[in-house]
C-alpha positions in Angstrom: 0.2 -0.2 -0.2 2.9 2.5 0.8 4.5 1.7 -2.5 1.3 2.7 -4.5 0.9 6.0 -2.6 4.5 6.9 -3.2 4.0 6.1 -6.5 1.2 8.6 -6.9 2.8 11.0 -5.1 5.7 10.7 -7.8 3.3 10.6 -10.5 0.4 12.6 -10.0 -2.7 12.3 -12.3 -3.6 14.4 -14.9 -6.5 15.3 -12.8 -4.2 16.5 -10.1 -1.5 18.3 -12.3 -4.8 20.3 -14.0 -6.0 21.3 -10.8 -2.8 22.6 -9.2 -2.5 24.5 -12.9 -5.8 26.2 -11.9 -5.3 27.0 -8.7 -1.6 28.6 -9.6 -3.4 30.8 -12.3 -5.8 32.0 -9.8 -3.2 32.9 -7.5 -1.2 34.7 -10.1 -4.6 36.6 -10.9 -5.5 37.4 -7.8 -1.9 38.8 -6.8 -2.1 40.7 -10.2 -5.3 42.5 -9.2 -4.0 43.1 -5.7 -0.8 45.2 -7.3 -3.0 46.6 -10.1 -5.6 48.1 -7.2 -2.6 49.1 -4.8 -0.7 50.8 -7.7 -4.0 52.9 -8.6 -3.4 54.8 -5.5 -6.6 54.7 -4.9 -6.9 53.2 -1.2 -4.8 54.0 2.2 -1.6 52.2 3.1 -4.1 50.2 5.7 -6.2 49.5 3.3 -3.5 48.2 1.1 -2.1 46.6 3.8 -5.0 44.4 4.4 -5.7 43.7 0.6 -2.3 42.2 0.7 -3.0 40.0 4.1 -6.4 38.7 2.5 -4.3 37.6 -0.7 -1.9 35.9 1.4 -5.0 34.2 3.5 -6.3 33.1 0.4 -3.1 31.7 -1.1 -2.7 29.9 1.7 -6.1 28.3 1.9 -5.2 27.3 -1.7 -1.7 25.9 -0.7 -1.4 25.2 2.5 1.5 25.1 4.5 3.6 27.3 1.6 3.8 30.3 3.7 7.6 30.7 3.1 6.9 30.1 -0.8 4.4 33.1 -0.9 6.9 35.3 1.4 10.0 34.5 -0.9 7.8 34.8 -3.9 5.3 37.3 -3.7 6.1 39.4 -0.6 9.0 41.2 -2.3 6.8 42.5 -5.4 4.3 43.8 -2.6 6.7 45.7 -0.8 8.0 47.3 -4.0 4.4 48.5 -5.0 3.9 49.4 -1.2 7.1 51.5 -1.5 6.6 52.8 -4.8 3.1 54.1 -4.0 3.2 55.1 -0.3 6.9 55.2 0.2 6.6 52.6 2.8 9.2 49.2 3.2 
């Protein structure tokens, strides 16, 4: 039984690959929309920070346990945008 489970982990089904691709696409769209909303400058820095936090929570719902990955990939983008729009680090 364990051998069958490790084979599944190594060779995921096409359905699993497609589902992960959909989640990645949704996350990219969510991050892009968040960055675009912040770039518009139509909200306060606090509202932008709340939007970033909500985006992070949504990402972690889609990819549980990937906090470090989110922080490595997306946090720098959000920090650059906050710095550019609000002068914040």
